[in-house]
N, C-alpha and C positions, 0 to 999 in steps of 0.2 A: 455246744450251742451254735446256732446258725446266725451268721452276721448278714445283714440285709443292705442292699444297695437300691435306693429309691430312684426311679426315673423321673423325668421332669413333669410327668402327668399326674403324679401322686399328690393329693391334697396335703398341705402342711400339717393339718390336724392329725393325720394318721402318723406321721413321723413324730410329732410331739407326744402323742399318746403312747407310742412304743418306747420312746426314750424315758417317759415317766415310769414305765414298767421295767426299766433296766435292760432293754434290748439294744444291741449294738447296731446302729443305723447311720448311714451316710447318704446324703442326697447327691444326685448328679449336679445340682446347682452348686453345692458346697465343694464338690470335686472339680468344678469348672468344666463339666462335660455335658451341660444341658443342651448343647446344640449338636452333639455327636449323632451320627447315623446309627440305626439300630444295631447293625453288626458290630460296630466299634464299641457301642455301649455294653453289649454282651461280653465282648473281649475285656473291656475295662473292669467289669464286675468280677470276671474270672481271675484277672490279674491281681485283684485285691482279695481274692478268696471269699467273695460274697455272692449270695444269691440275689438275683435281680427281681424286685417287685415292680409290677407295672399295671397300668390300666389302659395300655395302648395296644389295640388289636394288631397293629403292624409287627409288634414284637412276638406275637404268637406265630405269625407267618415266618419270621426269621428263625424262631426256635424249631418249628416244624421242619424247615429246610435243613437246619443243622442236624436234627435227628435223622432225617432221611439220608443225608450225606455222611453221617458219622463224624461230624465236626464238633469238637468239645465246646461245652459251655457249662457253667457252674450250676445252672438251674434257674428256672423262672417260676415265679408265683404270679398268677394273673387274677384280677378281679374286674369284672365289668362295672363301670362307673354307676350304672343305674340299678344294678342287681344286688347290691350289698351296702349296708349303712357303714358309716365311718366307724362306729363302735364295734360292729360285728367284724369289720376288717381288722381292727386293732386286736380284738380277741383272737381271731384265727391266726394272724401273723405272730402274735405272742406265743401261742401254743406251738406253732411250727418252729419258731426260733428256739424255744426252750426244750422241746422233746425230740426233734428230728435230728438224725445223724447227717451232717453236711454231705458225706459221701453218698448217701442214698438219694440226694437231690440232683447229683451230677447228671447232665444231659436229660433232665426231666422237666415237666411242667405240672404245676399244681394249680388247680382252679379253686377260687373262693366264691361263695362260702363253702366251708368244709361240710356242713350238714346238708 
């Protein structure tokens, strides 16, 4: 099972929806990292063995740079705030969390919606 780390841009309803479905989630706010810069946030998620979920375009830039440089990160799941509903986001994240192999997400970026 994939454990998720939610950045500060993720609506609380998504986190609550995932927890109600038994998905292991921690938020940057709960972890006290809500003000970290993007590179440090990716490092923190990796340190905790979690995949970062974000709706922040800047984290896509940081992830792409890491892919280019060969710098490790545990994986990023991205959803544009205006292109997916909260319900669809929860459904897609639940599917990824329950069926994906965490090793397959390393140094990768998944875009939501999945369909």
